[in-house]
N, C-alpha and C positions, 0 to 999 in steps of 0.2 A: 460510677463515671463510666462510658462509652471507652472505647478502646481500641484501635486496629492491630488487623491479626494480617501480615504479609508476609507471602512465600516469594522469595528473590528468585532471579535469574533470565526473566522474562522481557526480550527488547518489546518496546512499546513501537505501534505502529497504527496511524490513524488522524482523526482531528481532536484536535482539544478545545472547543472552544472557550472561550473568556468571558468572566461575568462583570458587569460591570464594576467600579472603584470603590472599594469602601473607603478609602482616602480621601477619595471626592465624594461620596455621598454622605458621610457624613458635617460636612462643612455646609454643604449645601440644603441638608436639614437644619441645622442651626440657623442660617438664613432663611428660614420660611419665616421666624418669627419676625422679621423686618417688616412685615405687610399684614393687615388685616384682611386683605383678600388670597384668594389660594393660590397656592401653587401647585404643582405639579411637576412631578421628578420620574423621566422614565431609567428604565434600566438599572433601579439597585440593585444591587445582592441582598441575597435571602441571608444573610450570616449574624449571629448574633450579639455584634455590635450596632449592628442597624437596627435591630430590636430594642436593645437599651436605650437606643439616640429614642426612637417611636415613644416609648414608655416616658421618657425624660418631655419630650413636647407634652405626651397629653397631659403629666403632671402640672406642666405652666398653665395649660387650659386650652391649648390649642386640640383642634379635631386632628385624627390624622385616621387616614383609609389608605391599606394597601391590598393591593390586589395584582398577586402574581409578580410582582419587581416595579409596579406603577403605583409612586407614594403620592396622595394630597395632602396637602397637609393647607386648613383653615383656623391661624391663628387670631381671632375676631377678637377676642378676651380674652387677656392673661393673666387670670385672677392671681396667681401664683407664680411668678416670676422665680425662680430656684432653682438648684439642681443639687437634690439631698443624696446625702452617702449610701443610703438603701438602694438606691434608684443604680447609680453611677461608681460603683465600689468597682466595677470591674471593668473602667472604661478612660482610659487617658483624655478622649475624646468628650470630655464634659466639658473641661474649658472653652471651648468653642463658642458655648452658651453666652457666655460672662459679656462678650462685646455686645452681640444683638440684644439682652435682653435690657442690659443698662440704658442705648442707645434707644430703645423702642418706649422703655417704661420708665427710665430713670432709675430703675433701683434692681439688681442682680442680688442674690445668696448662690453661689454654687461650690460644693463640698470639692479638696482639693482633690484631682485626679487619681484614679487609679490604674490597673492596665499591665501590662510586661514588667519582669520586674526584672530587666537589661539596664536600670543602670539611671541616676538622678534624672527625672525632668521637668525642672522648677517651673512653675509660672510667672515668677519675679518679670522675665521680661513682657509677659499680657499686661501685667499690675503696673508697671513701670511707665508704659505705652499709652494706656487707658489713664493714668494720672496726666499724665502731656496732654489728654483729648477733655481736663476737664471732670472727671471723676476724681471723689472721694471714695480711697477703698480703706479696711480694715480686714487683717487676719485675723480670728481667731475659732479657737473651738475646731479647726480641721477646715473652714469654712473662708473663703473670699468675699468680700460683703462690700458691694461698688453703689455707690448713688452719686445722680447728676440729678436734682431736681429743677432746673435750668436748662436741661438739655447739654449736650457735647456740643463744642466747638473744636474746630480744626489747628489743626499743628502740627509740630517737625516732628519725626518719629524713626531714630535711627536705633537700629537693632546692635548692637554692641558682639553678637553672632547670631550666625541665621538661624531663623526659628520658622517652620511650615507652620502651623499651628498660632504662632504669634502673630505672625502677616498676616493671616487669617481670621484673626479675630479684632483687631484692629480693622481689617481692610472694611469688616464686617462693620466696626462699630462708626467710621467714619465714613459710610456711605449717609449715615441721616446726622452727622453732625453741623454746625454752622462754618460755612468757611472750605477753605483748604486745607487736603489734609497733604505728607507729602513722607512718604516710609523710604526711607534707605537702608540698605544692607537687605532690602528683601528678601525672602524666599523664592526662588524663581522656577520650581517644581509646577509638571503639567497640574496637576490639581492645584492652586493657586488660581492659574490662568483661568480652569474652568467655574472656578467660583465665580470668577469677576465677570466669565460671559454670562454664567446666572444673574449676578445680580446685575450690569446693564440691561440683561433683557425685560427686569425687573423696574428700569428706571433709575438706574444708578449712574454717576457720572465719571468712568474710572480709565486713563491712562498708564501705560507701562507695565501691566499685568504680564509677568514674564519674563520680567529682566527684571534688575537689582533694583530700580527705583520705579514706586510706584506712586502716582496723584491721583486726589480721591477730591471731586467737591460735590460737597452735601448736599440733600436734596431734602423737600419737605416731607417727601413721605414716596415710598415705593409702590407699587401695585402688583397684580400675581404674575404669573410667566408658567412655561412651560419649556423643560430644559432634558436633554437626555446625559443622561452621566457618562464622562469618560470610559476605556476600559481600563480592567485593572492592569496597570503593568507590572507589578510584581508579581500575580498569578499568570501572570503570560512571558515574566519569566523562569519562574520557577515550573510550567511546562517546558518550555524550552531547555532547561536544564534535566529536567526529568527524564527525554525524548535523547537528550545525546549522553550522558549516564548510562541511561538502560542498553546504549549502541543500540537504538533504534530508527525509525522515521516519525514524525508527527508532523501537522500541518496545525502551529497555533493561529485559528483564526479568533476575527474581532478583536484584534489587538490594534495600537499603532505603535509600529517599529522602531519610530524615531524617540519616542520615549523610553527603550531598551536598549538603545544604539553602546552605552558604556558595555553593558554586557554582552551584547553578541559580537563588539569588537574584541574582547579577550576570549570570547568562545569559538572565534575564529583561530584564535594566536594558537589556540591548546590545540586547534587540529579538528573541529566539528566543522562540517561544512553548513553555514545558515545562508539562506536567501528568501530577501524580501517580498513579499507578492503581495502588493497595494496593504490590505488590512489585514494582512494575515505575514506569518514567517513560518518558512519551511528547514526543518532541520535534522541531519544524519550524522552521523557517526559511526563507525563500525570497530574501530577502534579504541586503545587507551588512550588518552587525552596526555597531550604536554603539560606539563606544570606551569603555570602560570603565577605569577603575582597580581595581587589586587589590594589597592587604598581604597577605605567607602570616601566618598564625598557627599557634598548637598551637590543637588543636579545641576549639571547634566553629569555630573562626577556616578561613578558608581555607587549605587543606593545600598545604605546600610542593611535593607531591607531584604535584598539577595543576597549580603555576604555568606549566613549558613548554610544557602541552599549550595553556593558555587565552593567552599570548602567543602563539605560534605561529596562534590565530585572530585575535587583534588586531591581528596584520600583514596582515592584508585587512579590517580595520575601518575607518569612516568618521571620520575624526578623530585625533586625538593622546590614547595612553593611559599614562598611571605605571603600571610593574608592580616591586614594592618585596620585595624578598628578604630576611626579616627572621631566617631559620632558618639559611639555609650560607650563606657566603659567597664562596660559589665555585659560584653552580647558575645561570652564564647562558652556560655552557658550549656550549648550543645556538645561541647569537645568531648567533656569524659562519658557522655552517651555513644557517642561517634568511636569510642575508643573501645565502650564493649563490644562491639561489634567487629572491632578489631583494626580500627584507624589508627596512624601512627600519626601524634598530634602535642606538640611540644608549646604551653601558652607562655611568653614571658609579655607581660606586661598588656598591652593595647595589640598585642602580635601572635598571629599564630604561626606557628614552623609546620607544613607538612609534611610527613616524606611520605609519599603513594606507595600503598600495597596493591598485588595482583586484584586480591577479592578481599570481601568483607565478610561475615559471619552471621548469620541474624542474630539475635540475641533478645532480650527483655531490657525494655529502654523506658525513660519517663521525659515525656516532653516537658520543658520548663518554662518556654512562652510562643508566640506566633508562628514568627518563624523556622525557629528550633525544631518546632513540631513539624515543618515543612522539611527540613534534612533529612528529619531520621526517617519521614517517608520515603525520601528521592535514597537515601542509604541503603533501608530495608528492601526495595523494589530491585536493588541487582545485589543484597547479600547473598550466598551460601546457605538455605534452608530457611527455617522460617523466624519473623519476629514478632513480636510483641510490643506495642507502641499505647501506654499507656498515656491518661488524660489528656487526650486528643481533645476537650472543653476549647483546649488552649486556640487549636486548628479552627474549631465553628468559630471563633469569632472574627474570624478573614476571610476564609476559602469557602465557597459554596458549594455541599457537594461533591470535596472533592475526591473523594474513595470510587463513588459513581462513574466521576467524568473517566479518571486512571483508570477502573474495570474496563470504560468500554473502550480503551483502546490495547486491550490486553496484559493490564499489570492487573496478578493476583493478590488485591486485599478485600477488605470485608472488614465492615464495623460490628463491633461485638456488644452489644448493651450490657 
């Protein structure tokens, strides 16, 4: 397995460009299954989860052509509407093809999703919603099997708790269902809005995407389209924290400031200078931050996918901060590894209590999941001495050439095969 070697202590200066959003590209690729016409997606990040999704689409019978981040999918014939375990075992987003496949072909067989071990992420909400739309669903031997030989029909869907992938899955199913569908307590994330924008270009009739109530009027068929994926707000936030934590100055370009507003508010409170500049954000911080508490929430609240990186920054802050995780119950697995680098962290249930230290020290650490990997890289960039981060395949699932981008602004980081 590849690993990163990082020598800390060098401030970062320069421009850090943000790639397209992985969490937006995955449902967009799944949406290509809804039409037999070609769909071209631009600004697709070259990360492992994307490769896994492309393999899944090819398995169903779709033709996939990826050329330097421009992906064209032509799902003319879906001969095998399933997502087998061997293809999707490393990826949570496999459940996103459930809705499109059953809507388009009347049947789907999808392996229960894998991905990061950060807590229970059941798809029962997807299943219940699709049943409301008329699908018959059975679960056995690690698979979900859905059938709708007479097609789906519109209905009233209410999610007991907000689910991003559940909202996206039902949204894709409903666009081909007969009649009207209303989704209440829908996820409001930018990735949901981006998916709705793509589906609208394909001919879907959608109102309210980006709010908690989405209304869909089903259509008989969808057509091809071209669509550019939004910038990755989690990568943007990671780079902002890298610049601040290193006590340097970086310009995070090709991003949407509004999408990371919950983070930048906290960064300003902690003492960083953060300035929006159109589609870029400049961050400067030449001092230790002040400790500032955060609680993760659904969008537009503080993103759970930035919790680990923010916690890493607080390990070198002045004072004590309380980091509360409300989305996933097991998302502090990075804490013991940060402690190996000298961080002072105590975990009490869903809360991490962080007493800031003046400096961290280099160490051998192991990445447990995607965002934990990022937190360890940030810590290593400021730690005294050399760190080795093992199992960086987690990071490769969601960050495009992150070591090259950080090295370009002064980070002393290299990949060791």
